[in-house]
C-alpha positions in Angstrom: -21.8 -12.5 8.0 -23.5 -13.5 4.7 -21.5 -15.5 2.2 -19.6 -13.0 0.1 -17.7 -12.9 -3.2 -14.8 -10.5 -3.5 -14.0 -9.6 -7.1 -10.7 -8.0 -7.9 -8.0 -7.7 -10.5 -5.3 -6.8 -7.9 -4.3 -9.8 -5.7 -1.2 -11.7 -4.8 1.2 -12.8 -6.2 0.8 -9.3 -7.6 2.7 -7.0 -5.2 1.7 -3.7 -3.7 -0.3 -2.2 -0.9 -3.7 -2.9 -2.5 -3.0 -6.6 -3.2 -1.7 -7.1 0.3 -4.7 -5.3 1.8 -7.2 -7.5 0.0 -5.2 -10.7 0.8 -5.1 -9.8 4.5 -8.7 -8.9 4.5 -9.7 -12.2 3.0 -7.5 -14.2 5.4 -9.1 -12.5 8.4 -12.7 -12.8 7.5 -14.5 -16.1 8.3 -13.0 -18.6 5.8 -16.3 -20.3 5.1 -18.0 -16.9 4.3 -15.6 -15.4 1.8 -14.8 -16.5 -1.8 -12.2 -14.5 -3.8 -12.4 -14.2 -7.6 -9.1 -12.8 -8.9 -7.8 -12.1 -12.4 -5.6 -15.0 -13.6 -3.2 -12.5 -15.2 -1.7 -11.6 -11.8 -0.4 -15.2 -11.5 -1.5 -18.5 -10.2 0.9 -19.0 -7.3 0.3 -17.7 -3.8 3.1 -17.0 -1.3 1.5 -19.1 1.5 -1.2 -21.5 2.2 -4.7 -20.1 2.3 -7.8 -21.4 4.0 -10.5 -19.5 2.1 -11.7 -20.3 -1.4 -9.6 -18.5 -4.1 -10.6 -18.8 -7.7 -8.4 -17.3 -10.5 -9.9 -16.8 -13.9 -9.4 -14.6 -17.0 -11.7 -11.7 -16.2 -11.3 -9.6 -19.3 -12.0 -10.2 -23.0 -9.0 -9.6 -25.2 -10.8 -8.5 -28.4 -14.4 -7.7 -27.2 -15.6 -4.5 -25.7 -16.4 -3.9 -22.9 -13.6 -6.2 -21.8 -14.9 -6.3 -18.3 -18.2 -8.0 -19.4 -16.5 -11.4 -19.2 -16.2 -10.8 -15.4 -20.0 -10.8 -15.2 -20.4 -14.3 -16.7 -17.5 -15.8 -14.7 -18.9 -14.2 -11.4 -22.5 -15.3 -12.1 -21.4 -18.9 -12.5 -19.5 -18.8 -9.1 -22.4 -17.1 -7.4 -24.7 -20.0 -8.4 -22.2 -22.7 -7.5 -21.1 -21.2 -4.2 -24.5 -19.8 -3.1 -23.2 -16.3 -2.8 -25.5 -13.8 -1.1 -23.6 -10.6 -1.7 -20.6 -9.1 -3.6 -17.6 -7.1 -2.6 -15.6 -5.2 -5.2 -12.2 -3.5 -5.2 -11.5 -0.7 -7.6 -14.8 0.9 -8.3 -14.2 1.0 -12.1 -14.7 -1.3 -13.9 -15.8 -3.7 -11.2 -18.7 -1.4 -10.2 -20.3 -2.0 -13.6 -20.1 -5.7 -12.9 -21.6 -5.4 -9.4 -24.6 -3.5 -10.7 -25.3 -6.1 -13.4 -25.0 -9.1 -11.0 -28.1 -7.9 -9.2 -26.9 -8.8 -5.7 -26.3 -6.4 -2.8 -22.7 -5.1 -3.1 -20.0 -3.4 -1.1 -17.2 -1.2 -2.5 -13.6 -1.0 -1.2 -11.8 2.1 -2.2 -8.0 2.8 -1.9 -7.6 6.5 -2.8 -5.9 6.5 -6.2 -8.8 4.8 -7.8 -11.4 7.4 -6.8 -9.0 10.3 -7.5 -8.5 9.1 -11.1 -12.2 8.4 -11.7 -13.2 11.9 -10.5 -11.1 13.6 -13.2 -13.4 12.3 -16.0 -17.0 13.6 -16.2 -18.1 10.2 -17.6 -16.3 8.2 -14.9 -17.4 10.6 -12.1 -21.0 10.1 -13.1 -20.7 6.3 -12.9 -18.6 6.5 -9.8 -21.3 8.4 -8.0 -24.0 6.0 -9.3 -22.1 2.9 -8.3 -21.3 4.2 -4.8 -24.9 5.5 -4.2 -26.3 2.0 -5.1 -23.7 0.2 -2.9 -24.9 -1.0 0.5 -21.6 0.4 2.1 -18.3 1.9 1.1 -15.1 0.7 2.8 -12.1 3.0 2.6 -8.5 3.1 3.8 -8.0 6.6 5.2 -9.5 10.0 6.1 -8.1 11.3 2.8 -10.1 8.8 0.8 -13.2 9.6 3.0 -13.0 13.2 2.0 -12.8 12.3 -1.7 -15.9 10.1 -1.3 -17.8 12.8 0.6 -16.9 15.3 -2.1 -19.0 13.5 -4.7 -22.0 13.5 -2.4 -22.0 10.1 -0.8 -23.7 9.9 2.6 -21.3 9.7 5.5 -23.2 7.0 7.2 -22.4 4.7 4.3 -18.7 5.0 4.8 -16.4 3.1 7.1 -12.6 3.5 7.4 -10.8 0.2 7.6 -7.0 0.9 7.8 -4.5 -1.4 6.2 -2.5 -3.4 8.8 0.8 -5.1 8.6 0.7 -8.9 8.7 2.4 -9.5 12.0 3.0 -13.2 11.3 5.2 -12.3 8.2 7.4 -9.8 10.1 9.9 -12.3 11.2 13.6 -11.6 11.0 15.8 -14.3 9.5 19.2 -13.6 11.1 21.1 -15.8 8.7 19.6 -14.0 5.7 20.3 -10.7 7.4 24.0 -11.4 7.6 24.1 -12.6 4.0 22.5 -9.4 2.8 24.8 -7.3 4.9 27.8 -9.0 3.4 26.5 -9.0 -0.2 25.6 -5.3 -0.1 28.6 -4.2 2.0 26.4 -2.7 4.7 28.7 -3.3 7.7 29.5 -0.1 9.7 27.1 1.9 7.5 24.2 4.1 8.4 21.2 2.9 6.4 18.4 5.0 5.1 15.8 2.7 3.6 12.9 3.1 1.1 10.6 0.3 0.0 8.2 0.8 -2.9 7.7 0.9 -6.7 10.2 3.1 -8.5 7.7 5.7 -9.6 7.7 9.5 -9.2 4.9 9.5 -6.6 7.1 7.8 -4.0 9.5 10.8 -3.9 12.8 8.7 -4.1 14.2 11.4 -6.4 13.8 14.0 -3.7 15.7 11.8 -1.3 18.5 11.5 -3.8 18.6 15.3 -4.2 19.3 15.6 -0.4 22.3 13.3 -0.4 25.0 15.8 -1.2 23.8 17.8 1.8 23.1 14.8 4.1 26.5 13.1 3.4 28.4 16.1 4.7 26.8 15.3 8.1 26.4 11.5 7.8 29.3 10.4 5.6 28.8 6.7 6.2 25.2 6.8 4.9 23.9 4.3 2.3 20.5 5.0 0.7 19.0 1.5 0.2 16.0 1.3 -2.1 14.0 -2.0 -2.3 11.7 -2.1 -5.3 11.5 -2.0 -9.1 9.7 0.1 -11.6 10.0 2.4 -14.6 11.8 5.2 -12.7 15.0 3.4 -12.0 17.0 4.8 -14.9 16.0 8.3 -14.1 16.9 7.9 -10.5 20.3 6.5 -11.3 21.0 9.3 -13.8 20.1 11.9 -11.1 22.4 10.2 -8.6 25.2 10.1 -11.1 24.7 13.8 -11.9 24.9 14.6 -8.2 27.9 12.4 -7.7 26.1 10.2 -5.1 25.6 7.0 -7.2 28.1 5.2 -5.0 26.0 5.9 -2.0 22.8 4.3 -3.4 21.9 0.6 -3.7 18.8 -0.5 -5.5 17.6 -4.1 -4.8 14.9 -5.6 -7.0 12.7 -8.7 -6.7 12.9 -9.0 -2.9 10.4 -11.7 -1.7 7.9 -10.7 0.9 9.5 -13.1 3.4 12.8 -11.1 3.2 11.3 -7.6 3.5 11.4 -7.7 7.3 15.2 -8.2 7.1 15.6 -5.0 5.1 13.5 -3.0 7.6 15.5 -4.4 10.4 18.8 -3.4 8.8 17.7 0.2 8.4 18.3 3.0 10.9 15.6 5.2 9.3 12.8 4.6 6.9 11.9 7.2 4.3 9.2 7.7 1.6 8.3 11.3 1.0 5.3 10.5 -1.2 3.7 13.4 -3.1 0.8 14.0 -5.4 1.8 13.8 -9.1 -0.3 15.4 -11.9 -3.1 16.0 -9.3 -4.1 12.4 -9.7 -1.3 10.0 -8.6 -1.6 9.9 -4.8 -0.6 7.7 -1.8 -3.9 6.5 -0.4 -2.4 5.3 2.9 1.1 3.8 3.0 1.4 0.4 4.8 5.2 0.5 4.5 5.3 3.2 7.2 3.5 0.8 9.6 5.8 -2.1 8.6 8.9 0.0 9.4 7.3 1.2 12.7 6.5 -2.3 13.7 10.2 -3.1 13.6 10.9 -0.1 15.8 12.1 2.2 13.0 11.4 6.0 12.8 10.0 7.1 9.5 10.1 10.2 7.4 7.0 10.7 5.2 5.6 13.1 2.7 2.6 15.1 4.0 0.2 14.2 1.2 -2.8 12.0 0.5 -3.7 9.5 3.2 -0.2 9.4 4.7 -1.2 11.4 7.8 -3.4 8.4 8.9 -0.3 6.2 8.8 2.3 8.6 10.4 1.8 10.9 13.3 4.2 13.9 13.1 6.7 14.0 15.9 5.2 10.9 17.5 5.9 8.0 15.1 7.9 9.8 12.5 8.4 13.2 10.8 6.1 14.5 8.2 7.7 16.8 5.6 6.8 18.9 2.6 7.5 16.2 -0.1 8.5 18.8 -2.7 11.1 20.5 -0.4 14.4 18.7 -0.6 15.9 21.0 2.1 13.2 20.0 4.6 13.7 16.4 3.8 17.5 16.7 4.3 16.9 18.4 7.7 14.7 15.6 8.8 17.2 12.9 7.7 20.1 14.6 9.4 18.0 15.2 12.6 17.2 11.5 13.0 20.7 10.3 12.3 22.2 13.0 14.6 19.7 12.5 17.5 19.7 8.8 18.4 17.4 9.3 21.4 14.8 11.0 19.1 15.1 8.3 16.5 14.6 5.5 19.1 11.7 7.3 20.8 9.8 7.7 17.5 10.5 4.0 16.6 9.3 2.8 20.0 6.2 4.9 19.9 5.5 3.9 16.3 5.8 0.2 17.2 3.4 0.7 20.2 0.9 2.4 18.0 0.9 -0.3 15.3 0.5 -3.0 17.9 -2.3 -1.2 19.6 -4.3 0.3 16.7 -3.3 -1.5 13.5 -4.1 -5.2 14.1 -6.4 -7.0 11.8 -8.6 -8.3 14.6 -9.7 -4.7 15.4 -10.1 -3.6 11.8 -11.9 -6.8 10.7 -14.5 -6.3 13.4 -15.7 -3.2 11.5 -16.1 -5.1 8.3 -17.9 -8.1 9.9 -20.5 -5.8 11.3 -21.1 -4.2 7.9 -21.2 -7.6 6.1 
């Protein structure tokens, strides 16, 4: 593998699927062959010790346009100092402009939402196609993203799917913390339906809340536990209050990554009925489904975007129409009523994650490309 510089404005301690994907990617590539340049605005601290070189700088001008031009000067200095041979960019715009100006061979990582948004603008679609055509290779997270790339005329032989994978080393259950959380949230003798993700409309948490009046008739001890924060919290709570189910919902913000496995382990069923919002906001994959499966939990997922790569219907979970509250309710009731089915889906999901979604397998694809 040639020495590579990954340039991104989405990296830990920033949270989310993309940041975790890039962090895991960097950790699993040869440490002496990868240098990461991340935007300082996401924060300086990292959740754990890293062995590769990580540089954080201000990548955007505040009062000069184009703001991304600063990234070129910062990256050029690092390229010279570190004897970089090639560049990897995440988020094709604006980092694609940077990659073309740097003059080195470059590779593009796409996540789904970034390409869908870019395609909606004639100007951005033009540059999207130019940047991807000039790239040595395009690395994508799912078959959904692949279809979006093929749609703009990029050659299929330039595309490789590298699925996100859970970080197995982080999925450790702290039993003491688990008991503390059960006590604090009053979860003893409760059936727990769990969601993990940003509180935004795309995640479909509002549709889950809509099902609760129907679900609670069949599963009266159910608690809907949501781990995450975001701009949709007030709307979700108002909806729950309107439906008289606010007392059955618990929202927990600012959970550190180290504690997430505890919440997965507490759950009986994981749910995130993701949907496409305004034809542009889409789930490119959904690593949370794999994390839940890894801890043996059955999942309910919205049949949209790249989710079908993460969840196999009736094998590792149940795929539903994310706009159909009744279908979502039926799936929830089914898994809470049929313990054998729930256990089977959880066991099969865990086996699939362990067999297919380990970084050693996925990284081999990238090392061959690089």
